[in-house]
C-alpha positions in Angstrom: -10.5 -27.1 -12.0 -9.6 -24.2 -9.9 -7.4 -21.5 -11.5 -3.8 -21.7 -10.3 -2.2 -18.3 -9.7 1.5 -18.0 -8.8 2.4 -14.6 -7.3 6.1 -13.9 -7.4 7.4 -11.4 -4.8 11.0 -10.2 -4.0 10.9 -7.8 -1.0 12.6 -9.0 2.2 11.0 -6.4 4.4 7.2 -6.5 5.2 5.5 -3.5 3.6 2.6 -2.3 1.5 3.0 -4.8 -1.4 3.1 -7.7 1.2 0.0 -6.4 2.9 -1.6 -6.3 -0.5 -0.9 -10.0 -1.0 -2.6 -10.9 2.3 -5.6 -8.8 1.3 -5.7 -10.4 -2.1 -5.6 -13.9 -0.6 -8.5 -13.0 1.7 -10.5 -11.4 -1.2 -10.1 -14.4 -3.5 -10.0 -17.2 -1.0 -13.1 -19.0 -2.3 -12.5 -18.4 -5.9 -8.8 -18.9 -6.9 -5.9 -21.0 -5.7 -3.0 -18.7 -4.8 0.6 -19.7 -4.3 3.0 -16.9 -3.2 6.7 -17.4 -4.0 8.8 -15.1 -1.8 11.7 -14.7 0.5 10.9 -15.7 4.1 8.7 -13.1 5.8 6.9 -14.3 8.9 4.2 -11.6 8.9 3.4 -12.4 5.3 3.5 -16.2 5.8 1.2 -16.0 8.9 -1.2 -13.6 7.1 -1.5 -15.9 4.1 -2.0 -19.0 6.2 -5.2 -17.4 7.6 -6.7 -17.4 4.1 -5.5 -20.7 2.7 -2.9 -19.4 0.3 0.3 -21.5 -0.1 3.7 -20.1 0.4 6.9 -21.2 -1.3 9.9 -19.9 0.6 13.0 -18.8 -1.3 16.4 -18.3 0.5 17.2 -14.7 1.4 20.9 -14.8 2.0 21.7 -11.7 0.0 20.3 -10.5 -3.4 22.5 -12.7 -5.6 21.4 -15.9 -3.6 17.8 -14.8 -3.9 18.0 -14.3 -7.6 19.6 -17.7 -8.1 16.9 -19.3 -5.9 14.2 -17.7 -7.9 15.7 -18.7 -11.2 16.2 -22.3 -10.0 12.5 -22.5 -8.8 11.3 -21.0 -12.1 13.3 -23.6 -14.1 12.2 -26.5 -12.0 8.5 -25.5 -12.2 8.5 -24.4 -15.9 6.4 -27.5 -17.0 3.8 -26.9 -14.2 3.7 -23.2 -15.0 2.9 -23.9 -18.6 -0.4 -25.6 -17.7 -3.5 -24.1 -19.3 -5.1 -23.2 -16.0 -2.0 -21.4 -14.6 -1.1 -17.7 -14.5 1.9 -15.9 -13.2 1.6 -12.6 -11.5 4.7 -10.4 -10.7 3.9 -8.4 -7.6 5.7 -5.1 -7.5 8.6 -3.4 -9.2 11.3 -5.9 -8.0 9.4 -8.9 -9.3 8.4 -7.1 -12.5 12.0 -7.1 -13.8 11.7 -10.9 -14.3 8.9 -10.5 -16.9 11.2 -11.2 -20.0 12.7 -14.3 -18.4 9.3 -15.6 -17.2 7.9 -15.2 -20.7 10.9 -17.0 -22.2 10.8 -20.0 -19.8 7.1 -20.6 -19.6 6.0 -19.5 -23.0 3.5 -16.8 -22.1 3.6 -13.3 -20.7 3.0 -12.7 -17.0 0.8 -10.0 -15.4 2.4 -7.2 -13.5 0.8 -5.6 -10.5 2.2 -2.0 -10.1 2.3 -0.4 -6.6 4.8 2.3 -7.5 4.5 5.7 -9.2 6.8 6.0 -12.3 9.9 8.1 -12.0 10.4 11.1 -14.3 14.0 10.0 -14.8 13.2 8.3 -18.1 16.8 7.3 -18.8 17.5 5.9 -15.3 18.6 2.3 -15.7 15.8 0.9 -13.4 13.2 2.8 -15.4 14.5 1.5 -18.7 14.6 -2.1 -17.3 11.0 -1.7 -16.1 10.0 -0.5 -19.5 11.4 -3.7 -21.0 9.4 -5.6 -18.3 6.2 -3.9 -19.1 6.6 -4.6 -22.9 7.0 -8.3 -22.0 3.9 -8.4 -19.8 0.4 -9.5 -20.7 -1.0 -6.6 -18.9 -0.3 -4.2 -16.0 -2.7 -3.9 -13.1 -2.3 -0.6 -11.3 -3.6 -0.2 -7.8 -4.8 3.3 -8.5 -6.0 5.5 -11.4 -3.0 7.7 -10.8 -0.5 4.9 -11.5 -2.6 3.5 -14.4 -2.6 6.9 -16.1 1.2 7.1 -15.9 1.6 3.7 -17.5 -0.9 4.5 -20.3 0.9 7.7 -21.1 4.3 6.2 -21.2 3.4 2.9 -22.9 0.2 3.5 -24.9 0.3 0.1 -26.6 0.4 -1.8 -23.2 -2.8 -3.2 -21.7 -3.2 -1.3 -18.4 -6.1 -1.8 -16.0 -6.7 0.2 -12.8 -8.2 -1.8 -9.9 -8.1 0.5 -6.9 -7.1 -1.2 -3.7 -10.0 -2.1 -1.5 -10.7 -1.4 2.1 -12.4 -3.9 4.5 -15.7 -2.4 5.5 -15.5 -4.3 8.8 -12.8 -1.9 10.1 -13.9 -0.3 13.3 -15.4 3.1 12.6 -16.2 6.1 14.8 -16.9 9.8 14.6 -13.9 12.0 15.3 -13.7 12.8 19.0 -14.8 16.4 19.7 -12.2 18.2 21.7 -12.4 21.3 24.0 -9.9 24.1 24.3 -7.3 25.3 21.9 -4.4 23.6 23.7 -5.7 20.1 23.5 -3.1 17.3 23.4 -3.3 15.8 19.9 -2.8 12.0 19.6 -1.3 11.3 16.1 -0.6 8.1 14.3 1.9 7.5 11.4 1.6 4.1 9.7 3.9 2.8 7.0 7.2 1.5 5.9 10.0 3.2 7.9 12.1 4.2 4.9 13.4 7.3 3.1 10.8 8.9 0.9 7.9 8.1 3.3 8.3 11.4 5.1 8.8 9.8 8.5 11.6 12.2 9.3 9.4 15.1 8.3 6.7 14.0 10.7 9.1 13.7 13.6 10.8 17.1 13.0 7.6 19.0 12.4 5.9 17.5 15.5 9.0 18.3 17.6 8.3 21.9 16.9 4.8 21.8 18.3 3.4 21.4 21.8 0.7 19.3 23.3 0.9 16.2 21.1 1.9 12.6 21.0 3.2 10.9 17.9 2.8 7.1 17.5 4.6 5.4 14.7 3.6 2.0 13.4 5.7 0.0 10.9 9.1 -1.4 10.2 12.0 -0.7 7.9 15.5 0.7 7.6 14.8 3.7 9.8 13.5 1.6 12.7 16.7 1.7 14.8 17.3 5.4 14.4 13.7 6.2 15.3 13.9 3.9 18.3 16.9 5.9 19.6 14.9 9.1 19.2 11.9 7.7 20.9 14.0 6.9 24.0 15.0 10.6 24.2 11.6 12.2 23.4 8.7 11.4 25.7 6.1 12.5 23.1 7.4 10.0 20.4 6.4 6.4 20.5 7.7 3.7 18.2 5.5 0.5 18.1 7.0 -1.4 15.1 4.9 -3.8 13.2 1.6 -4.7 15.0 -1.1 -7.2 14.1 -3.9 -5.3 15.8 -3.6 -2.0 13.9 -7.4 -1.9 13.2 -8.0 -1.9 16.9 -5.4 0.7 17.7 -6.3 3.3 15.0 -9.6 4.4 16.6 -7.6 5.4 19.8 -5.9 8.3 17.8 -7.4 11.6 16.7 -5.3 12.2 13.6 -3.5 10.1 11.0 -0.5 11.8 9.5 1.0 10.9 6.1 4.0 12.8 4.9 4.9 10.5 2.1 6.8 12.0 -0.9 5.2 9.5 -3.3 2.5 6.9 -3.1 0.5 4.8 -5.5 -2.2 4.1 -3.0 -2.1 4.7 0.8 -3.7 2.0 2.8 -2.9 3.9 6.0 -4.9 7.0 4.9 -7.8 4.9 3.7 -7.9 2.9 6.9 -7.5 6.0 9.0 -10.6 7.5 7.4 -12.5 4.3 7.8 -11.5 4.3 11.5 -12.8 7.9 11.9 -9.4 9.7 12.0 -9.0 13.2 10.5 -6.1 12.8 8.1 -3.3 15.4 7.6 -1.6 14.5 4.3 1.0 15.5 1.8 -0.3 17.0 -1.4 0.4 14.2 -3.8 -1.9 12.8 -6.6 -2.6 9.5 -4.8 -3.9 11.2 -1.7 -6.1 13.5 -3.7 -7.4 10.6 -5.8 -8.3 8.7 -2.6 -10.0 11.5 -0.6 -11.4 13.6 -3.5 -11.2 17.2 -4.4 -13.6 18.3 -1.7 -11.3 17.2 1.2 -10.3 20.3 3.2 -7.3 22.0 1.5 -6.0 23.2 4.9 -5.2 19.5 5.8 -2.9 19.1 2.7 0.6 20.4 2.7 3.4 20.5 0.0 5.8 17.6 0.2 8.7 18.3 2.5 7.4 21.7 3.6 7.7 21.5 7.4 6.2 24.9 8.1 3.1 24.0 6.0 2.9 20.7 7.7 2.8 22.4 11.1 0.1 24.7 9.8 -2.0 21.8 8.6 -1.7 20.2 12.1 -2.9 23.5 13.6 -5.8 23.5 11.2 -6.7 19.9 12.2 -6.6 20.9 15.9 -8.9 23.8 15.2 -11.3 21.6 13.2 -11.5 19.1 16.1 -12.2 21.9 18.6 -14.6 24.1 16.7 -18.4 23.5 17.1 -18.0 20.2 18.9 -15.8 18.8 16.1 -18.5 19.3 13.4 -16.1 20.3 10.6 -13.9 17.3 11.3 -16.8 14.9 11.3 -18.2 16.2 8.1 -14.8 15.9 6.3 -14.2 12.4 7.5 -17.7 11.3 6.7 -17.5 12.6 3.1 -14.2 10.9 2.5 -15.5 7.7 4.1 -18.5 7.6 1.8 -16.3 8.0 -1.2 -14.0 5.2 -0.2 -16.8 2.8 0.6 -18.0 3.2 -3.0 -14.8 3.4 -5.1 -12.7 1.1 -2.8 -15.4 -1.6 -2.1 -14.1 -5.2 -1.8 -16.9 -6.6 -4.1 -15.9 -4.3 -6.9 -12.2 -5.3 -6.6 -13.1 -9.0 -6.4 -15.1 -8.9 -9.6 -12.3 -7.1 -11.4 -9.6 -9.5 -10.2 -11.6 -12.6 -11.0 -12.4 -11.2 -14.5 -8.7 -10.5 -15.2 -7.0 -13.5 -13.5 -9.5 -16.0 -14.9 -9.1 -14.7 -18.4 -8.0 -16.8 -21.3 -9.0 -20.1 -19.7 -12.0 -22.4 -19.3 -12.3 -21.3 -15.6 -15.5 -19.4 -14.7 -15.5 -17.2 -11.6 -17.8 -18.4 -8.8 
């Protein structure tokens, strides 16, 4: 009998944790039966349908209604969820808070997948509630070594496993385009959730202080409308929203820019490297873990430092122009080789099958 995995998710805006669910469905499509329980999100529903995962839609008419809908579903399905071949996975921080109630109703502890760095505000209410959730979980799967190390340090008795997110090797790749002249027009891409803390405002302000560039922003979120108004006023700024063909668009850019203040794992940076883009990135642990210590220091800048960000963009321009772009090509190729090994789909598949098929009679295919 195929292992039944129920993944509970609470976000009502399509972002990184939802992309993760689509990728997980694709990764495990021939091995496990996945059912996603979530508020309605058309991009998520469409993406899951491509890989045979089922979708249970919960009402999303406000937070209170969503919580009641989830509680009602959990109560109705409690007998099904208690079956020997069933596991519950709580995807992300919002779903993780339900761990004590899930454990109470179904009789076993769920697995939490953590996509978020821990806050240093130990006494913050959300952090304390998350601590209760972690102690009621069977295990925590962290999507990077950075996040796993934080969990192990704070909760040493908790079972924590790092399974770095994986990158599809089929992504279109190229060598960074060599440029000529010091005043080339740079074509930049920013990809991610348009929300505070992702550094989107930093990118726009810093790029506005430079010449000869175009900034293309992909993604959706609370800042979408404000960025749209700015794009109407600035000819160099382009807002595309959520797109389904990002893999085809990325190779048309020269640089991927990530100004995020905090990340657990950056799909955009990994996919940018795979597509052959030179990445200019904020100096945070997740970025360093992904690209390695030999990635050019000149392309990393302190979080929120706009002057340093501009200097890193100038350094990227210089790398793309010097010696027919040799320096840029070497930096991207080294990072790409690292990602292909440590973020390989086969490695992630084996790890997830081993964990999610644990404690049952199911054997991975």
